[in-house]
N, C-alpha and C positions, 0 to 999 in steps of 0.2 A: 606383085605390088611394087610400084616404083620406089617407094620409101624403103622397102626391105632391101633393095639392091644397093642403097647408099651405105648401109652399115658395114663396118669392117669386121666380119664374122670371125670369131676365134681370137680376136685381138686381146680380150681381157685375160685369158689364160696365159697367153704369151707374155703380156706385160707383167702379170703377177709372178711369172717365172724369170723376171729380170731380162727379158728379151726386148730389143729395141724395135718398136713399131712406130713408124713415122706418121704423124697426124691422123690417128685413128678416128673414125666417125662412130658415135654411139648415141643411144637414145636415153633420155631421162624418164624414169618410171615413177619417181617420187622425190620430193624436196622436203626436208625437215630442218627447222631452225633449232640450234642448240646453243647453250651458253655455258662455257667452261669457267671454272672458278678463276677469278682475277683476269679474265680475258673478255674481249668484245664478242658479240654474237657471231656465230659462224653457221654455215649451211652444209648439211650432209645430204648427199645425193644417192639415190638408187639408180645405177646405170646399167645398160644392157648393150651387148654387141649383136643381139639377135640369137646367139647361141647360149651365152652365159650371163650371169648377174654379178654385180658387186655392190653391196650395200654400204661399203665404207669408202666412198669417194667424198672428199672434202674440198669445198671451194676455198681458194686463197681469199683473204679478207678484202683485197682490192677489187674482187669480182662480186662482192655482196650486192652492189647496186643493180646487177643484172637480174637478181632474183626479186628485189624489192620493186623494180620497175616492171616486172612481168615478162622481161625478155627471155629468161629461163623459166619454164614452167613444165608441168607434167606432159609427157609425150614429145617434148621438143627434141630435135636432133642436133647434136653438137659435134664440132670438129675440135678435138683436143690437140692444141698446138704445142703445149709444154706441160710437163707434169713431173713429179718425183714420187717415189715410193718410200714411206717411212714406217719403221717398226715401232709399235707402241706396246708397252707391257702393262697389263692390268692384273693386280694381285689376285683377283677373284676369277678372271676370265682368261688369263694367260696372255700370249702374245698375239697381236693382230697387225696385219699389214694395211696401211691406210694410203690410198692413192690421193695425193694432193694436187688439185688442178690449178695451175698457175696462169695459163693463158689458153683461151678457147674462143670459138666463134659459133654463134647460133646459125645453123644452116636452114632449118625449117621450124617455124613456131609450133608449139604443141597444139594450138587451136586448129591448125591446118591438118596435122597428123591425126589427132583425135582418138588414137587407140594404141595399145601395145603392139609392137612389131614382133612377129614370130612367137615362139614359146620358149623363152630363155630359161635355163636351169642353172643351179649352183655349179661351180667348177668342180670337176672330179679329177683327182690326181691319178698317176699311173697304177697305183695299187687298188684303185676303186673306191677310195675314201673321199667323202665330201670335203672340199677345201673351203674353210670359212675365212673369207677375205684374204685369201692367199696363204693361209696356214692350214695344214692338214688337220682334220678333226681327230686323227689317231695319234697325234704327236704325244711324246711322253712328257713328263713333268720337268725335264731339263730346261732351265731358263734359256730363252732364245736370245740370240745376239741382237743388240740394239743398234748395230752399225747400219748405216744407210747404204743401199745399193748404189752403184754408180749412176749419177744423174746423166740424162741423155744430152747430147750435143754440147759437150764441154770441151774446150780447147785448152790443153795443158801447156804450161811454159816450163822451160828448163831451169832448174834451180840447183844449188850446191848439193853435193852428196850428203853433207851433214844435215841439211834441212830435209832432204828427201826421206830420211828415216822417220821424221816426225810428222810430215804433212803428205797426205796422199793427194797429189795434184789432180787425179782423176775424180776426186770427190769434191770439187769446187762447186759451191752453190751460188746462185744469184741472190743478192740481198733481199729482193722482194719475195723470195721463197721461204725465208726463215720464219719459224713460228715456234711457240712453246711445245709443239708436238714433236719436235726433233731434238735429239740429244747428242748427235755427232755430225759435225759439218765443218766445212772450211770455206771461207770467202776470200776473194782477192779484191781489195778495195783501196781507193785513194783517201788519204786523210786530208779533208778539205778545211778543217778547222780544229784547233786544239785550245781549250780554255786553260787559264792559269790554275794552279793548285789552290783550292779553297780548304780552309780548316773550320772545324766546329768544336764547341765545348759546351755541353749542357749536362743535365742531371743524369742522362743515360751514358755519359762518357765523352770522349773526345776522339777526333779522327781527322782525316783529310781525304780529298778526292780530286780528280780532274775528269773532264769529259772530252770526247772528240767526236766529230761527225765524219762518217765513212760513206763513200759513194762508189758505185760501180755502174755498169751499163743499164742495170735493171731498176735501181732505186737507191735510197739513202737510209741510214740508220744511225742513231746515237749510241755510243759506247761509253760506259763510265767505269772508272777504276777507283777502288777504295783502299786506303791504308797501304798494306804491303804491295799490292798490285800497283798502286799509285807510285810508290817508290821505284818499282821494277820497270814500269813502262814509260813514265813521263819523259825522261831524258832520251829514251830509245826512239820514240816516235817523232817524226818530223812532218810538218805540214807540206802537202803537195806530193809526198812520197807514196808509192804503192806498196802494200804489204799483204802477205798471207796471214790470216787470223783464223785460229781454230779453237774450238771449245769455249764455253762460257754459258751464262744463264740468259735465256731470252724471256722477257716478260712484257706485259702490257705497258705501253709508253704513258708517261704522265704528261698530258698535253698542256698542263699549266706551265711547264718549263721548256717545252719544245714545240716547234711548228713543223718539224720534219714530216714529210709525206710517208709516214710509216706507223702502223698501229702498234709496233713493238719497239723495244729498245734492248740493248745488250749490256749486261754487267760482266766485266772481266773477273775471272776467278783464279784460284791457285793452279788450275789445270790449263788456263789459257796460254797459248803460245802465239807469238807474233814474230814473223821473219820478213826481212826485206824481199821484195819480188825482183830477182835479178833476171837479166836477159829477156826482159819484156818491154815491148814498145808502149810506154805509158801514154803516148799520144792517143792511143785507142781508148784510154780510160778517161771518162768525162771529168771536167773540173767542177768547181763549186756550182751548185744548182740553186737558183732562186725561185720563189713562188710569189712574185710581186703582186701587191694589191694597189689600186689607185688611192691617192691621198684622200680623195673625196669619200672613200669607203671607211677610212680610219674612224670617223665619228660613230659608225654603226657597229664597231667591234667592241666586245665587252672589255671592261677594265681588267687589266692584267693579261689580256690576250697577247699572243706572240704573232708578229707579222713581219713580212719582208717588204721593203719599200725602196723606191728609187726616185730621185728628184735632183733638180739643179739647186745649188746653194744660192738662195736669193740674198740673204744677209747672215752675218756671223757676229754675235755679240762679243763684248769684251770678256776676257778671262776674269772670273770672280773667285776670290778666296773666301772660304767660310769655315766655321768650326762645327763639327758634328755634335748634335745635342746628346747623343748616346755615348760615343767613344771619345769625344773632346779632341779628336784629331783634326788637323787641317785638311780640308778638301778643296779641290779646284774644279770649277765647272764652266762650261760655255754653252750658251743656247744658240743653235743654228736653225735657220728657217729654210726649208726646201719647198719647191713647187714642182708640179707636173702638168700633163696635158689636160687633166680634169679641172684646171684653173682653180685648184685648191692649194693651200699652203699649210704646213704643220711644223711645229717646233720640235727639234730633237735636242736633248740634253746630253752633252758629252762630259765625261768626268776624267779628272786627273791627267794621265799622260796623253790620252786622246784629245782632251781639251787644250792642253799646252801646245801640242804639235800641230793642231789643225790650222790651216791657212785658207781662208775663204775669199781672199782678195781677187782671185781669178774666177770666182763663181764656178767651181768644179761640179761635175756630176757625182753624186754620192749614192752608192748602192749599199743597203744594209740588210743583212740576214739575221733575223731573230731579235727584233726590237720589241720592247714591252709597252703596252698601252697604259698610260697614266691619265688620271682625271683630277682636275681641281676646279671646283666651283662651276661644274658643267662643261668645261672645255677639255679637249683631249690633246695629249702630247705624247711623244715617244721618248723612251729612256733606254740606254744601252746596258746590257747585262755582261757578266763575265764571259759568257759563251757567244756573245754577239760578234758577227763579222762585219766590218765596215771597209768598203773599198772605194778609193778615190779615182775617178775617171777610169772605170774598168773597161776592158776591151771586149764588150759584149754588144749585141745588136741593140738592146733596149737603151743603152747609154748613148750610142751614136745617134739613134733616132731622137732621143730627148735633147741632145746637144743642138742638133739641127733645128728642131722646133723652137727651142728657147732663143737661139740667136736670131731667128726671123720674127720674133714678137715685136709689136710696136711698144714704144717706151711708156705709153699711158695705160697699159693693160693692168687690170685689177684682179686680185686673187681673193678667194673666200678663205680667210684664216680661221681654221677650226680650233686653233689654240689660243684665240683671243681671251684675255682675262681682264677686261677693263672693269672699272668700278660700276659702270652702267649695267654690264652683264652680270657681275657678281651680285648686285643688289636688285636684279630684275624682279625677284619674288620677295615682296615686302608684305607680310601677312600678319593677321592677328592669331592668337593661340587657337581660337575656334576655327579660323579659316584654314590653318595648317592641318587640323584634325579632320575637317570636312574634305580636304583635298587628299587625304590618306597618304600624306608624304611619308616616305620611308617604308611603304608596303611593297615596293618593287624589288627587283634584284639588286639595284644600286642604291646607295645612300642619296638622300635629297637634302639640299641646302636651301635655307631661306633666312630672311632677316625679319626682325620685329622690334617694336618698342614695348617694354614691359617693366613692371616693378619687381624688385627682389623682396619677397615677403617672409622667407624663412631659409635658414642655413643650418644644417646639422653639424654644429661646431664640435661636438664632443668626439666625433669620429673623422674629423677633417684631415688629420695627419696620420701617417703610418711610417714605421721604421723600415727603411729600404737598404739594400746592399750598397756599401760605400763605393763600389767600383764604378767608374764613370760610364761604362757601357752596359750597366745593369740597373734595372728599376724594380727588381723583384722584392717582395716583402720578405723580411728576415724573420727567423724564429728565435725568440729570446730564450736562451737555455738556462736563465736564472743563475748563472755562475760567472756573469760578467762577459760572456761571449754571445755572439749572434751567428746563426747559421743561415746561409743562402742555399736553398735546394737547387736553384738553377746553376749556380757556379760550383756547387758541391764543395763549399769552402766555409770556414769558420773564422770570425774576426772579432776584435774587441770594439770595433767602431760600427757606426751605421750613419745614414743620412736621413733626414726627414723629407718626405714628399707629400704633396697635397692631392687629395681627391675629394672634392666637395659635392655633397648631395644637397641641392637647393630647390626651392619652389618659386616659380615666377607667376605673375598675375597681370592680366589686363582687363579691360571692360567686358571681354567675352568669355573668360575662364581662367583656369590655373593649369600649370604644367610643371611636373617634376623634371629636373635636368641634372646632368653631371658635368663638373668642371675639373679638368686635370691641371697639372703643375703650372704651366705658363699662364693659362687663362685664369686660374685661381689666384695666382700671384698678382696678375694685372688688376683683378677685381679688388683684392684686399690692400693693395699698395704696399706690400711687404714680401719678404722672401720666406720660404718654408723653413729655412734654418732659424731666422729670427722668430718666427711664429712658434717653433719648437722650443726655443729658449724661454719665451713668455709662458708657454704652457707649463714648463717645469718650475719657473720662478714666481709667476704671478698669474693666477687663474683669472683675476679680475681684468687685468690688462689684456690678457688673451681673449676674453669674451668681448671686450670693447672693440677689438679690431673688427669683429664681425658685426657688432651692433651699429657701428658707424656707417655701414653700407646698407642697412635695412631701409626698406620703403623708398629707396631712390629709384628714379626712372632711368633705364639704361637702353642703349642701342645694342642689339644682340645679333650675332650671326650663329645660327644653329644648324646642327646636322642630325637628321632623323634616319634611323635604320632599324628594321626588325632583326632581333637577335634571339637565338635559341640557347637556353641554359637549363640543364637538368630536364630535357625534353619539354620545356615550356617556352613558347615563343611570345615575346612581348616587344613593344616599341621602346627603343632607347633613344633619348634625345640628349645630345652632348653639345656644349657650347664651344665653338671655334674661336669666338672673340666676344668680348664684352667691354663696352666703354661708356663713359658718361655722355649723355645726350648733348649734342650741339643744337640748341633750340632754334637758332637762326637757320641752319641747314635743314632741320626737320620741318620747320614752318614753311620754308620755300618748297620743299617736296610736297607737303600736304596741300598747299595752295595749287600747285601744278596738277596734283591728282584730282582735286575738286573740279578744276577747269576742264580737265580731260574727260572726266566722267559726266559732267553736265553739258559738254559740248561748247563751252565758252571759249572763244578765241584767246590764245595766249599772247597775241601781238599787242603792242603798246598802242593805245587809242590816242 
């Protein structure tokens, strides 16, 4: 049979004995999907070389699409271009050798082959024992070494003797081969980005961390160092330098904070070692890698998604100084609008040093890696994170192509601004209470915003105030210890002071129905016309005056901006409507709007007769 001649017979036994077999050809006899704890789904293959079987071959996750698309199926014939052998230890089953397939090509579809080739048997060692996935069935109970055998086709570089003792240069792995199934490895990678040190302080304790993005010829991965490792490695590591890195914890990546093209991320541990890579031509190591999306696609990306973009600076706003509501610290921001060939534009918000230093007068090309999608009143914009990389006029093909395109545009070209936040857009949805309920606003993945006219008919005044932590960057409710002190669980601190904050539960009504809503600090103060501190004083000194503050607003008609979103609490999901803004109605503006709506709905021309 022609197909039988294709297989590299005897290759499996040689491979499991750590012999180097170049591009062996094997047949797939079975595919099984498995899900490991905390990891993405993976595929386990039963493969044959015509003589022997191996039931513990694992696909690298980047090859999963070949199974889901049907390219790899039962009886298909594969050429394995790159693989590694990893030892796994199971407490109940002992040690197993797993063959991880990193790169392969399908030579013949299983539909064409149609059957098993030959009569393959389990591997038999020299003593006549069956070898289960590379480990003899007669092995004693002595724990097996977890060290990885030498990966194939690895080129070592010369390093200092002091480092040679710690790092085995013959054991260098490509980044895209790393997985939680390995426990001993070394990578050689360029640091393409290093974020600043960030600190945290909550009820579980305090600490600090920094992250860096690593890149080699095969792929990229994010590494994070906490506390003592943060102190140890932050000053040592420099951007654009190449390093040997060995040992650490590999786990599933949190895609909420990273858009790197890798299912895993690396956490540096006490055993991690990092050494400069000397006597190596780092020009062979790639630089920063972008995964650009067109600006027209930004509107379709989920809020808080992470994207890479490139565009020409069309306009740059003035530097704005503002005070943070939580920390009371001064912040600096600048809004920059960029455009690309999709004839779309989007606003990017720069903060602090980046905002101060940015010069958009010459309309530079801006490439951004790792910007976060923000949404406000239905419009999308981009914001930079601590780990974001921004390059001005980068020397890459996409930037040169974009520059040439923009310079040849006519002066009257128009762009679709997906970050537009005009009053017309913001108030496009003007609904009744019943209309919002019938439209099922808030039932989707994202919050919905709408406007309405309604009366305030009830406020739960007795629970409108709560005692909060006095720190400017904390709003957590404190616990009264009844000894003159108050405890904040979030800050893990006790103090003799507190501050009053507002959280109003109110009921609105219009001609179509009623709606319970929540108002927080700024919105509630705007409604009541007083501060939470003053309201707290009245509650302590005069219950009657305190009650009158609420009564004065009852049964008035207000123009309201609402936010609707389904939220789950104690395994119960319900619609929560909170007010973004509430103000006394301007009857002239409201009447003009209603007249325009009547004419539009009835088909009457709005032109002056």
